[in-house]
C-alpha positions, 0 to 999 in steps of 0.5 A: 509683815512690816508695817509701812511707815507714814509720812508723819513717821518719817517726819517725827523719825527726821527730827529725832536723827536731827535733834539726836546729831545736834546733842553729839556734836555740842558734846563732841565739838568741845570735847576735840577742840579742848584735846587738839588745843592741849598738842597747840605751840602756845603761841600758836593757840593764842594768836590763831587759834587750833592749827592742824599743821603738825609744826604749830603742834607741841607737847609743852603743856603736858611736858609743865603739867607733868613736872608740876608737882601740885598736879601730881599731888591733888591727883593723889588727894582726888584719887584717895578722897573718892575711893574713900567716899565711894567705898563708905559711902557705898557701905553705909548704903547697901546696909541701910537699904537691907532692912528696909525691904522686910515686911516686918521691919517696925516704923518703916514708913516712918524711916522712909519719911524721914530719909525722904525728908533729908533730900528736900531740907539740910541745915545749911552750909553754916550750921554744918560747917560749925558741926564739922568744927566741933567734931575736930574734923576741919583740914581731916579726910573725914569733912571731906567724906563724912558729910555726904557719907549717906545717900538716900538717893541711892539707898531707894535705889539699892532698895528698889533692886533688892525687891526685885531679887525673887522672895524664894531665895530669902525662903531658901536660905532660912530653910537651910539655916542661913542666918542674916549675915550670912544671906546678905553677903553669901548670896544678896550681894553677889546678885547686886553686882549690877546695882554696885557697879553703877553706884560706885561708878557715880559715887567717885566720879560726883566725888572726884569732880567735887571741890566746893567743901574742900575750898570750905573744910580744907587750908592745907595746900597740900591736901587740896584735890585735883579740882581746887588745883584746876579751879585755880589754873582754870578758873583764876587764871593762875597757873602753879608758879612751877608750871612757869617758873622760868618764864618772865615774859608776861605775854608768854605766861597768858600763852602757857596758862591758856594752853595749861588749861586744855593740857589739865582738863585732859588729864583730869578726864582721863581716870573717869574715861579709863573706868567706864568701859569697865563700867557700861555693861551694869549701867542698862541692867543696874539702873533700869531693874533697880528703877522698875519696882517701886 
């Protein structure tokens, strides 16, 4: 028999629904504004704002973005950096977490303390820059990929996920004569698809949105990721000359620059939007199971 909701329960439920509705609107409205704004005519967007009249719509922003080589080069660089960074970081974390699940590992607590300390303290920007410079990694892809390859938080999540897998599987593998490498690759990793998928997405998204490291360590504009290109357009309000080379009037340059902001935001977000549906089914299982057992 269902329990009848009390007056207080109804009030709390109403408050929760109201708050959730406001949160959803606060997220959706800016997105809708940006998407619609990217299809507006430059003059209409600057003078009138958004319009739902089809006569005020145009593909000018997307045409200029797709014709610009800087955007495409930034796309390619970002995809390359994000993919390589995700693969390297995930491989390191998977291998580093496995020994930490063994009860007979000597100094396991000391190793974990050492790892955790690095989550709260670091050498700072100048020592890091000097280290990368001395290693001859400036203006190379390794300056973007290597410094963040070891993610202690991911190691802890993976270790916790490993610990949630029944120990009987390991014992059965030992009885069958399986080595640690055989158990790791043939038995353990296939069972870790949810946490691997989640961490792959987190790593890719994090690197895709990253721009500070590239701004510090890369001087070659041809190596700039998409986020640096977007920063130039969105923050400095400086579209690539190829986008507005045929525009002479300063006023129209400002109009097209405003339109290009919305168009580039939509285009840069598409890869992440397309990725989420494929990884969504792994989120709940991958994150929750990896966070229950300590």
